[in-house]
Every structure is written in C-alpha cells, then in structure tokens.
N, C-alpha and C positions, 0 to 999 in steps of 0.2 A: 189786368195786364198793366195798367198805367201806374199801379202802386208798387210793383216789383222793381227793384234796382238791380241791373245786370252789370256784370264785370265788363262784358264786351257786347256790343250790338253791331252786327254786320248788316249793312243796308245794301240789298241786292242779292238775289238768289240765283243769279246766273252761274256759269261754271267757275269764273274767278271768285265770286262770293262764296260758293259752297266749298270750293277747294281751300280757300282761306279759312273759313270757319272750321272745317274738319281738321286742318293741320294745327290751328291754334288750340282747339279742344284736345286733340290727341297729345299735344305737348303739355297741356295745362288742364288735366282732367277735372280738377276741383272748381274751375271757373264756371260761372253761370253765363252762358253765351246764347244770344238770340239772333237768328237770321230773320229779317223782315223784308217783304217784297210786296209791291202793289198788285202783282198778278196772282193767279189762283194756285200756282204751284212753282216749284223750282225749275229753272231752265226754260221758262215759257216766253222769255223776251228774245233778245237777239241771238242767244245761244240756240234757240229753236229754229232760227232763220238761216243758220249756217249750213254750208255744204258738208261740214264735219269731216274734214280731211286732215291728215298729218303727214309730215315729211321731216327729213333731217338734212336735206340738200341745201346747206348754208355754208358760206365761207367765213362768216363772222363767228368768232369764238363764243360770244354771248348767245347768238341765235342757235348755234350748234348745241351748246350745253342745255339751254332751256328746252329745245325741241326734242333732242335725243333722249334726255332723262325722262321727259314726260311720256314720250312714246314707249320707252322701256317699262315705265310704271304701268301704263295702260295694259301692256302685254302681260305683266305680272298679275294684274287684277283678273284678266280673262283666263290665262292659262294656269296660274298657280292658285289663285283664290277661287277660281271657278265661277266668276260672275260674268255672264255673257254680255259683251259690249258690242257685238256684231263687228268686231275688229278684223279687218282683212288687209293684207299687203297687196293691194291691186297694182302697185307701182305708179310712178309719175313719169310722163314723157314730155320734156320740153322740146319744142320744135323751133329751130333757128335757121336763119340764113347765114352765109359765110361771114358777114360783118358782125353779127351778133356772136357767133361762135368765137371769132378772133377776140372780141371784146370780153369774153368770159373765160379765156384760157387761164388767166391767173387764178380766178376763182375755182375753176375746175381742178387745177393743180393743187390748190389749197385743200379742197375736199378730198382728193386722193391721198394727200399727205396725212389728213386727219382720219383716214380709213373709212370715209363715207362710201358706202357701196353704190357706185355709179358705173355706167358703161356708156361710151360714146358710140352712137349709131351713125353711119353714113347714109347718104341719100338712097342708094340702091337697096340697102338693108331695110330702111323705113318703107320704101315702096313695096318690097316683097312681103313685109310683115303686116302692113296696113294698106292693102291694094285700093281701098276706097278713097285714100287720101291723095289729093292733087299736090304735087310738089313744085311744079314749074308753071310760071305765068307769062313766059316770054310770048309777046304778040297778043296777049289777052288785054283788050282795051278796058274792059270792066275792072279787071284786077288792077290795072295801072291807075284808073280813076280812084280806086279805093286805097291806093298806096300799099298794096299787099306785098309781102316779102315772100320770096321763094323759100322752100324748105330744103336745106342742104345738109343739116346735121340734126341729130337728136341726142339729148342727154337723158338717159334712163336712170331713175332713182329706184333702187330695189326695196329699201326699208321705208317705203312710203305707202299710205293707203287711207282707209276710211274706217270710221266707227260710228256708233249711234250716240249723238249728243245727249239725248234724253237719258239713255242708260248710264253713261258715265256720271252725269249730273245727279240723277235721282237714285238709280239702283246702287251706285257706289257711294258718292260723297254725301248725299243727303241721308241715305240709310245708315251709313257708318257714323255720321255726326249724331243722328238721333240715338243710336245704340250707346254712344258715349254720354248721353244725357243732355245733348244740345236741344234747343227749342226753336221752332219755326213759327212765323206769323205771316199768313198770306192775306191777299185782298186788303192790304193796308199800305197806303202810300205815305211816305215821309215828305211833308211839305216844307219843313224848315228845320234847320239846326239852331238851337238856342245858344247864343254866345253869352257867357257870363263871366264876371270877374272871379279870379281865384281868391278865396277868402271872403271876408265880410262885405256885403253890399252896402254902399254908402248913401244910396238914394240920389246919386248924381244923375241929372237928365242925360239920357243917351248912354247910360252905363252898360257895358264897360267903355270907358274913354281911353284915349291913346296910351296913357302912362300906366294903366292898370294891366296886370298880368291876366291872361284870358284862358278860358277853357270852354269846351262844349258841355253844357249842363244837361241837355236833353234834346229830344227830337219830337216835334209836333207832327201828328198824323192827320189824315183827311177826316178822321172821325172826331177830331177835337181833343183826343187824349194826348198825353205826353209820355214818352218812353224815356226812362232815366237809365243812365249808364256812366261808368267812369271812362269808357273808351268807345269811340264810334269808328267803324271801318267803312269807308265809302267805296263800294264795288258795283256801281250802277252803270258803268260803261258809258254809252252814248248820253245818258241822262246825268252824268256826273256834274256838269256845269250848273245844273239847276240848284244843287245844294252847295257847291263850292264857291261860285262866283259871288253870291251875296255876302260871303264871308271874306272876300278879298283873296281867295286861294285860287291860284292858276295851276291846273294839272297839265297844261299844254295838250289837252285833249279836245278834238273837234269832231263832231259827228258828220258822217257823209253817208247818204243813202246808197244801198246796194240792192241789186235785183238778181233773182234767180229765175230762170225760165225753164219749163219742163216740156219735153216732147215725148209722147209715147205712141209707138206705131210698130206693127209687125215688120215693116220694111227695114227696121233697124237691127233685126235679129242677126243677120250675117255680119254686119259691122261690129256688133257688140261681142259676138263670140270670136275669141282669138286665143290660140294656143301657144303664142310665142313669148308671152311676157310674165305670166304669173300662174300660180296654182289654181286660181279661180277661173282660168281660161276665159278671161275677158280683156277687152281693149283697156289699156291703162288710162288713168286720168291724164288728159291731154291739155297742154298749155301752148297756145298758138303764138306765132311770132309777132303779133300785133296787139297792143293794148292789154296784154295779159288776159285775153279772152280764154276761158277754159271750159272744158267739157268733162263732166263726171258720168261715167257709164253706170247704168243700173240694169244689169243683164236680166235679172229674174222677171222683169215685167216689160222688157223691150223699150226702155226709156233712157233719156239722157237729161242731165241738168246742165244748164249753160249759165255761166257767170262771168265776172270780169268786165273789162271795157275801160275806156279812158275815163279818168276822174277829172280831167280838165273840163271846165264848164259845169261841173256838178258843185252846187253851193254847199259850203259848210252851214250847219244849222245851229243857231243859238236860240235857246228858249228861256224865258223867265217864268218861274212857277207862280209868281204873284199876278201874272197877266194872262195865264192860260188855264184852261180846264182840261180834264182828262180827255174829253170829247174832241177838243180842237188842238191838242198837242201834236205837232207834226212828227215828233219822235215816236208816236204810237201808231203811225200809219204803216201798215204792212202790205199795202196795195202796190203792185208793180205797175209801171207804165209800159204796156205791151208795145207801144209805138217805138220805144227804145230798142226793142228786139227787131221789129219789122224793118226799121230804117237804119239800123246800125249793125248789130251782131249777126242778124240773119244774112245780110248782104255779104258780109265777110265770110261767114262759115259756109254758106252755100257754094262759094268758090273753092274753098279748101275741101269740102265734103259734099259733093253733088247729091249724095244719098239723102241730104236734108232738104233738097229743093221741093217746094210746094207742100211740105209737111206743116201742119198747123200746131200752134201751141196748145197744149192740153191743160197747163196750169202755170201760174207765176206767183211769186210773192216777193216781199221786200223786207229788209231789215236795215241796220245801220252799223257801219264800221265806226268804232271809237278810235280815231286816228291820232297817234302821238305826233305832233308837228315838229318834234326835234329830230327823231331818228326812226320813227315807226316801230318802236319797241315798247313793251309795257313800262309803266311807271309805278313804283312802289315807294311811298315816302310818308313821313310824318310831317304834318303841316307846321311850318316854322311859326312860332309865336302863339300857337293855339294848342294847349294841352289836351290830350285825349282825342286827337283827330288823325286818322291814318287813311291814306288813299291807295287803292289798288285798281288800276284801270288801264285803258289804252291797249287793248289787244291788237289793234291795227290790222285786223284781218287774219291774224295768226294766233288768236286767243286759245282755241281748242288745242292746238298742237303744243302750247306752252303752259297750260293751266296748272298742271301739278307742280311744276317748278315754281311758278308764281305763287301758288299757295304756300309752299315751303319757305320761300323768301319772305312773304308777308308775315308768316308766323315767326320767323327769326327776327324780323324787324320789331314785331310786337314784344318779343322777349329781350329786346335790346342786345341781340347777338351780332357780332361783326360779320359772321359767315353763316350761310345756310348750307345744310347738307342735302344736296339733290339726290334723287333716287339713283343708286349705283355708286354713291360715295363721293361724288364731285363736290368740292368745297367752293361755294360761290359767294363772293363778297357782296353783302346786301346793298351797300351804298352805290354799287354800279348801276342799279336801276332807280336810284334816287334822283333828286334834282340838283342838290348843291355840289355833290362830288360824283356826278354821273360819269360813267366810263363804259360806253358802248362802242365797240369797234365797228368800223364801217362794213356794211354788207356789200360785197362785190358781185354776187350772183343776182343780177337784176335783168329781167327780160322786158 
C-alpha cells in the first residue's frame, strides 16, 4: 500500500468523504483514488451518530440549493435507481409562539416565493391533530421556571423526512465508487500530513522554510507507512483540525458534542400513530419552541429519538494528534451524558408532552457536530499556499441533507471548474463555499 502513488487520497469515509470521492471518480474515471479511514467501514463515525433527517425549509438561497438538490438526488437513487435508502417524507413540524412566528414571517414568505412546500398551522389545528401536545402554559409555575414558550403556530414542511445514513453512504456512494475502480482502506488512521518543498530539497533545517513553495508530499499512518499522492482531500469532519492546524490551515471548523436520547415504550403508540400529516401515518419530526429541541418518531417500534438543546455552555473541543492516543481522544467518545436528558430536555419535553412523564431512557449515544464558525454552512476550499490540499468539512448539523451537493462542489473544485452542476441542473458557483470569496446569504429561518 505504501509503495503505490495515488492521484487523489480522500481522508475520511463519512458521507462527505464518500460523496466527494464518488463524484471526483465519476468525472475522472482514469484517476487512481483512495479513500482512507481510521474506522472499520464507511460512515462509521459521526455519520452513524446522526438522526439522518433531511429538509428544504430554508430561506437562504445557498441552503435551499444544497438541501433540495441533495434530497432530490436521494429520491432519484431510491425511486429510479432502485436502491433502498429507507427514505420517507415524514414531514417536519416547527412549533412556535407568536413572537417566533412574527420573527419568521419574512423567511416564510421567502420560502413560499421559492415554492418550498410548507403550510402554516394555527393553534387549534395543532391541538386537533396532536392532542397529546400541551400548547398553553398560562399559570403553570414549572413551565414559567423553565422559560417555556406557548405553541401558537406550526410550520409544516412537506418535502422533509428521514433516510438511512448507512445505506446512502455504503449502499450507494461507496458501492458505486468501488464499481468505478476506486479503492478504500479502513482501520488506518492518518496521523500527519507531510509538508514538503516543491522541487528539489535543499537540505535546509526545518525545510520547507517560508520562502519555499510547498505541497503535501504524503500522509503518515498509525502503522508507520506513508501514503503518497498528488492530492489530498481532508473530509474528516470533527477531526479536521488534527491534520490542518499543524499545517497552519484554519478551516473555521470547531467540534461540539451532540447527544441523542432514545425512549421506547408501548405507551407511545397512540402518540406516534397520526393520520393527519404524511403517508406513513406517523407524527411528524417535531421541533419545539425552545433550544431547537427535536423529536424523531420511530413508529414501527414505538420509540422516539430526542436531540437538540442549547449549545451555550457546551465547549468546543480542540485536540492535538501528537498529544493524544486513539483511546483518550475525546472526539472518539460516543457516550452520552444521560444527566443532560434528565435535568434538561426531559423537564422541558414532559411539560409539552405529558405522555413522556416517568418514561425511562432505553438508549443514548453521542457524536460531534463539525460547526462552521462563520455561517454554519459547509466549507469547500483549496488551502492557500499548499499545493495538493483540499478541505471538505463543516456539515454543522446539516451534513446529510447537503452531502450530494457538497460532493459535486468538491469535485468541481478539484477539476478547477468555476461552477458545479447540482442534481436537477442548478449551476452553483464553487467559490461561494470557499474562504477567500465566500458568499453565503444569511439564513433567516432560525428557531
């Protein structure tokens, strides 16, 4: 493995990495491309820890193009290519009080103008369709202590739903990449990117020095081998800083730990069965009016997944690969802190949904958001001053719903194209997700 020289090495086999590798290979079939990951299979990192939801309810043009084209491609894969992704439009329902609704009116008008399929529900309609939901907290001292908001309106997104993250990552992207002749290498961690001078080495101490032109000459692995390539694509998400910061490259990505809590109980059956919102006859994916707390219905086994919550007070995590081992790297920690549910999310949700009172957690797990600290949108760029280094990262919690578009944009950047063609024919200017000429319009639909 160490003797072969690749045209492209993609580091990271999560959804961003596999989508990028697939689209580069699809457009450049003769290239020798390797995807390498420290885990045992594709999509086994934070992709696997996701709730795996998708939506198009954005007011930002960038967000709408990335998410809607990706969703449409996933539907193409399932319905036209016949690859089951367990994709279902279960719908999304944002719950808001009057103040939030007024604050989102411009965003809602923009979505309607852009033909996003949404519907406004008023309080009485919500109460009729989800009778288990408490909408008013007037006189409720516990709710006042928790700073809970009433539910006065709902915004229902129709073309929103869920899919299986493993299936899209492995059954489609990895499988198709392999069919094209791509190679994968698992259980192999990249510990360092080797910075070299372009051209002849002069034997200068600390080479390359400041005035020398630089490139990435190879990647060291945890087995002591070196992988050689002309181009390296860093798609390691929350772990990106471990390879980039030692090179002086800032992707504006910071990892934040996220938790998902699961409750399974027959008592949830009536709440989960709902004939008002979708063809699956299930309660929609609910987003509550406080801290973005959300609830994913899993009707077939009477369970719900609970995520979200305030990120204030949650530390960003920076790690140095030279100072840590696999065993003590905090970014590898998939254990959730159940006390965060017991003393935070549970207290809130039990007021909105009394059906949850006294139900115990049946499972919990954790992963990491790779948060873009500029505008919470992905970044796709070639590192300035270092030849052969491209970065694809910062899903910021919406990576799955934008992954196909990001893979196409990353492939266009690799090919030095000004525009990427997203699924459906949309032309997207590649530099909009870069760092030097970034152009991401503000997202106004924020709860």
